[in-house]
C-alpha positions as CSV (number, residue, x, y, z in Angstrom):
1,M,-6.0,-46.4,20.3
2,N,-3.4,-46.8,17.5
3,Y,-1.1,-44.2,17.4
4,H,-1.4,-42.7,14.7
5,F,2.1,-43.1,12.9
6,G,2.3,-46.7,13.5
7,R,4.2,-48.8,15.8
8,G,7.9,-49.4,16.3
9,K,10.2,-46.9,14.6
10,S,7.1,-45.9,12.8
11,R,7.0,-43.9,15.9
12,L,10.0,-42.1,15.1
13,T,8.1,-40.4,12.0
14,P,6.8,-37.0,13.4
15,Y,10.2,-36.0,15.0
16,L,12.0,-36.6,11.7
17,L,9.5,-34.6,10.1
18,L,10.1,-32.5,12.6
19,L,14.1,-32.1,12.3
20,P,14.6,-30.0,9.7
21,G,12.5,-27.2,10.7
22,I,14.4,-27.5,14.4
23,A,17.7,-27.3,12.7
24,F,16.9,-24.2,10.7
25,Y,15.5,-22.6,13.3
26,F,18.7,-23.1,15.2
27,I,21.2,-22.3,12.9
28,I,19.0,-18.9,11.4
29,S,17.8,-18.1,14.6
30,L,18.8,-19.7,17.9
31,G,22.4,-20.6,17.1
32,P,23.1,-17.2,16.1
33,S,20.9,-15.8,19.6
34,L,23.5,-18.1,21.5
35,A,26.6,-17.1,20.2
36,T,25.6,-13.5,20.9
37,S,25.8,-14.2,24.6
38,I,29.0,-16.2,24.3
39,F,30.6,-13.7,22.5
40,S,29.6,-10.5,24.6
41,L,31.6,-12.3,27.4
42,T,34.8,-11.7,25.0
43,D,36.6,-8.4,23.5
44,T,35.6,-9.8,19.5
45,T,36.7,-7.3,17.4
46,G,35.4,-9.5,14.2
47,L,38.2,-8.9,12.3
48,K,39.9,-10.9,10.5
49,G,42.7,-12.6,12.6
50,A,41.8,-10.7,16.0
51,T,42.8,-12.7,19.1
52,I,39.9,-13.0,20.7
53,N,40.2,-13.0,24.5
54,W,37.6,-14.4,27.8
55,I,36.6,-10.9,29.4
56,G,33.5,-12.3,31.7
57,L,31.6,-9.1,32.3
58,D,33.8,-6.0,31.5
59,N,31.9,-5.6,28.6
60,Y,28.7,-5.3,30.8
61,K,30.2,-3.2,33.4
62,E,31.6,-0.6,30.7
63,F,28.5,-0.5,28.9
64,L,25.8,0.2,32.2
65,F,28.5,1.7,35.0
66,M,32.0,3.3,33.0
67,G,31.9,7.3,32.4
68,Q,30.9,8.9,29.8
69,A,30.4,6.2,27.4
70,S,27.4,4.4,30.2
71,K,26.0,8.1,30.4
72,D,25.9,7.7,27.1
73,N,24.5,4.2,26.6
74,F,21.3,5.6,29.2
75,D,20.3,8.4,27.2
76,A,20.1,6.5,24.0
77,L,18.0,4.0,26.1
78,G,16.0,6.9,27.5
79,R,16.0,7.9,23.6
80,T,14.5,4.0,22.6
81,L,11.7,4.5,25.3
82,I,10.0,7.7,24.2
83,F,10.9,6.7,20.5
84,S,8.8,2.9,21.4
85,V,6.0,5.2,23.5
86,F,5.2,7.7,20.8
87,V,5.8,5.1,17.8
88,T,3.5,2.8,19.7
89,T,0.8,5.7,20.6
90,I,0.6,7.1,17.6
91,Q,0.6,3.9,15.3
92,F,-1.8,2.0,16.7
93,L,-4.5,5.2,17.1
94,F,-4.0,5.8,13.6
95,G,-4.1,2.4,11.9
96,L,-7.0,1.8,14.3
97,V,-8.5,4.9,12.5
98,T,-7.6,4.5,9.3
99,A,-9.3,0.5,9.4
100,V,-12.5,1.4,11.1
101,I,-12.7,4.1,8.2
102,L,-12.0,1.9,5.5
103,N,-13.9,-1.2,6.8
104,N,-17.1,1.2,6.2
105,P,-18.7,-0.3,2.9
106,K,-19.9,3.2,2.1
107,I,-16.5,4.4,0.9
108,R,-15.6,5.0,-2.2
109,A,-12.1,3.1,-3.8
110,R,-11.9,1.8,0.3
111,N,-9.1,-1.1,-1.6
112,F,-7.9,1.7,-3.4
113,F,-6.9,3.5,0.0
114,R,-6.1,0.1,1.9
115,T,-3.4,-0.6,-1.1
116,L,-2.2,2.9,-0.4
117,F,-2.0,3.0,3.0
118,F,-0.3,-0.5,2.9
119,M,2.7,0.2,0.3
120,P,4.9,2.0,2.5
121,V,5.2,-1.2,4.6
122,I,6.4,-3.4,1.2
123,L,9.3,-0.7,0.7
124,G,11.4,-1.0,3.0
125,A,13.8,0.8,5.2
126,V,15.7,1.9,2.4
127,I,13.7,3.1,-0.1
128,Q,11.9,4.5,2.8
129,G,14.9,6.4,3.9
130,L,15.7,7.7,0.8
131,I,12.2,8.5,-0.5
132,W,11.6,10.9,2.8
133,S,15.0,12.4,2.6
134,L,13.8,13.7,-1.0
135,F,11.2,14.6,0.1
136,L,12.6,16.3,3.2
137,F,15.7,17.8,1.3
138,P,16.4,21.8,2.9
139,L,17.2,23.5,-0.1
140,G,14.1,23.0,-2.5
141,G,12.9,20.1,-1.4
142,P,8.9,19.6,-1.3
143,M,8.4,20.2,2.6
144,A,10.8,22.9,2.3
145,K,8.8,24.5,0.2
146,L,5.8,23.7,1.3
147,F,7.1,25.5,4.8
148,E,8.4,28.4,2.7
149,F,4.7,29.1,1.4
150,F,3.5,29.8,5.5
151,G,6.9,31.5,5.7
152,L,8.3,28.6,7.5
153,R,12.2,27.4,7.7
154,S,13.5,24.4,8.8
155,E,16.4,22.0,8.3
156,F,14.6,18.9,8.6
157,L,16.6,15.9,9.2
158,G,20.0,17.8,9.2
159,G,18.7,20.4,12.1
160,S,18.6,19.7,15.6
161,P,19.0,16.1,17.5
162,T,15.3,16.5,18.7
163,E,14.0,17.9,15.8
164,A,15.6,15.2,13.4
165,F,14.6,12.6,16.0
166,I,11.3,13.7,15.8
167,W,10.8,13.8,11.9
168,V,12.5,9.8,12.1
169,I,9.4,8.9,14.3
170,I,6.8,10.3,12.0
171,I,8.5,8.2,9.2
172,Q,8.1,4.9,11.6
173,I,4.7,5.6,11.5
174,W,4.4,6.2,8.0
175,A,6.6,3.7,7.2
176,N,4.9,0.6,9.5
177,M,1.2,1.9,9.9
178,G,-0.4,-0.1,6.8
179,I,0.8,-3.7,9.2
180,T,-1.7,-1.9,12.1
181,M,-4.3,-1.1,10.0
182,M,-4.4,-4.5,8.2
183,I,-4.2,-6.5,11.3
184,F,-6.8,-3.9,12.8
185,L,-9.4,-4.7,9.4
186,S,-8.9,-8.5,9.6
187,G,-10.0,-8.3,13.1
188,L,-13.0,-6.3,12.2
189,Q,-14.7,-8.6,9.3
190,T,-14.6,-11.3,11.6
191,I,-17.3,-9.4,13.7
192,P,-20.6,-10.7,13.2
193,S,-23.1,-7.9,11.0
194,E,-25.5,-8.7,12.9
195,M,-24.0,-7.6,16.5
196,Y,-24.1,-4.1,14.5
197,E,-27.8,-4.6,13.6
198,A,-28.6,-5.2,17.0
199,A,-26.7,-2.2,17.9
200,E,-28.4,-0.2,15.8
201,M,-32.1,-1.7,16.4
202,D,-31.1,-0.5,19.9
203,G,-30.8,3.2,19.5
204,A,-27.3,2.8,20.0
205,N,-25.4,6.0,18.2
206,N,-21.3,5.3,15.9
207,W,-19.6,5.5,19.8
208,Q,-21.5,3.4,21.5
209,V,-21.3,1.4,19.1
210,F,-17.7,1.1,19.0
211,K,-17.3,1.5,22.8
212,N,-19.6,-2.1,23.4
213,V,-19.2,-3.8,20.3
214,T,-16.5,-2.8,17.9
215,W,-13.7,-2.4,20.7
216,P,-14.0,-5.3,22.7
217,L,-14.4,-7.8,20.1
218,L,-11.4,-6.3,18.3
219,T,-9.5,-7.7,22.1
220,P,-7.5,-10.3,19.7
221,S,-6.1,-7.2,17.0
222,V,-5.8,-5.0,19.8
223,N,-3.4,-7.2,21.5
224,T,-1.5,-8.7,18.2
225,N,-1.3,-4.9,17.4
226,L,0.1,-4.0,20.7
227,L,3.0,-6.3,21.4
228,L,4.1,-6.0,17.4
229,N,4.1,-1.9,17.7
230,I,6.1,-2.3,20.7
231,I,9.6,-4.9,19.9
232,G,9.1,-3.1,16.8
233,S,10.0,0.5,17.4
234,L,12.3,-1.2,20.4
235,Q,14.2,-2.3,18.1
236,A,13.8,-0.3,15.5
237,W,17.7,1.2,14.1
238,Q,17.3,1.1,10.5
239,L,15.9,4.1,9.5
240,F,18.1,6.4,11.7
241,L,21.3,4.7,10.0
242,V,19.5,5.7,6.4
243,L,18.6,9.0,7.4
244,I,20.2,10.9,9.8
245,G,23.8,8.7,10.3
246,Y,25.5,8.2,13.9
247,R,24.6,11.4,15.1
248,N,24.5,12.7,18.4
249,G,22.0,13.3,20.8
250,T,19.8,11.0,18.2
251,Q,21.0,7.1,18.5
252,V,18.5,4.6,20.0
253,L,20.1,1.8,21.3
254,G,19.3,-0.8,18.5
255,Y,21.5,1.8,16.4
256,L,24.0,2.2,18.8
257,I,24.8,-1.9,18.8
258,Y,24.9,-1.8,15.0
259,A,27.6,1.4,15.1
260,V,29.8,-0.2,17.8
261,G,29.6,-3.2,16.4
262,F,31.1,-2.4,12.4
263,G,32.9,0.6,12.7
264,Q,30.0,2.8,12.2
265,T,31.6,6.6,10.7
266,S,29.8,10.1,10.8
267,G,31.3,13.4,10.4
268,S,34.2,13.2,13.3
269,V,32.3,10.8,15.4
270,T,33.9,7.2,15.0
271,S,33.4,4.2,16.9
272,S,35.3,1.2,16.5
273,F,34.9,-2.6,15.6
274,R,33.9,-4.0,18.9
275,Q,31.3,-7.3,18.5
276,G,31.8,-8.5,22.0
277,Y,31.3,-4.4,23.6
278,A,27.8,-4.7,21.2
279,A,26.7,-7.9,22.1
280,A,26.9,-6.9,25.2
281,A,24.8,-4.4,24.7
282,S,22.4,-6.5,22.4
283,M,21.9,-8.8,25.2
284,V,20.7,-5.8,27.6
285,L,18.3,-4.7,24.9
286,F,17.1,-8.3,24.3
287,V,16.5,-8.3,28.7
288,L,14.5,-4.9,28.2
289,V,12.7,-6.1,25.4
290,L,11.9,-9.0,26.7
291,V,10.8,-7.5,30.2
292,I,8.3,-5.1,28.9
293,G,7.1,-7.4,26.4
294,L,5.8,-10.0,29.1
295,S,4.9,-7.4,31.5
296,V,2.5,-6.2,28.3
297,Q,1.6,-9.6,27.5
298,T,0.6,-10.8,30.8
299,F,-1.4,-7.3,31.1
300,L,-3.0,-7.8,27.8
301,R,-4.1,-11.7,29.2
302,R,-5.8,-10.4,31.7
303,R,-7.4,-7.9,29.7
304,E,-8.7,-10.4,27.2
305,E,-10.1,-12.9,29.7
306,R,-11.7,-10.4,31.4
307,I,-13.9,-8.6,28.7
308,M,-14.2,-12.1,26.5
309,G,-14.9,-14.9,29.3
């Protein structure tokens, strides 16, 4: 059997074709990742002219074990996990229900509603945050007026840390549910209509059709959405920056990394330029995402093998 690219030097053709893509990947993704792991072992600040010293694992020791700072870091880690659990669960369920409803050909203007639900995805975190900041403005904003109508009052994003944190969860779900919905819609449209017709002929009701036909055949979409939702929510921080800033009791790990690395200042809370320390924190987040992602992927793969065969 002849090699497709010929003989001699021609055999190098596929490697030469792959080289630009590999180089681009290294420069944009792999290179910075490796640099981050190295910088995490230094005291670099990122400031021009500042000296860089090799300090080994000191950043990791400080992040994980030293005093009040490590307690705050673990609190941020806990909030990150809480944020991920709520966002993943609710976004997954809302996306699934919305996709099932909008996949029904009897729904009028379903393409309009698909576009409407997907629209927030394309706006970007800054636009999303500014929209909701105006919507949740406590002095005369639309939501404040709605609350007043029912005799309620809230500071929304400016209220207690718990209240502000809950609103960010809601906004994160609103901002990204469209992706979950579209992935489920794509999966629903691959299910043969004959499967539904056969189930109806057997007298199955809507719940039985969903349980025994739709849900098993949506397994690839379920796996994709769960992984994307979990990883995305663990790494989320932009909406925290735009909506509530660097406030004690609200920081997630991703935002803490940004704030420490780039000198975020908010009110009386100031963080210095400590990019070596931030790099160590980002490596901790990387390990967290890797462990959770691989665990979930293993579970989902076994589930898919059990269902799909």
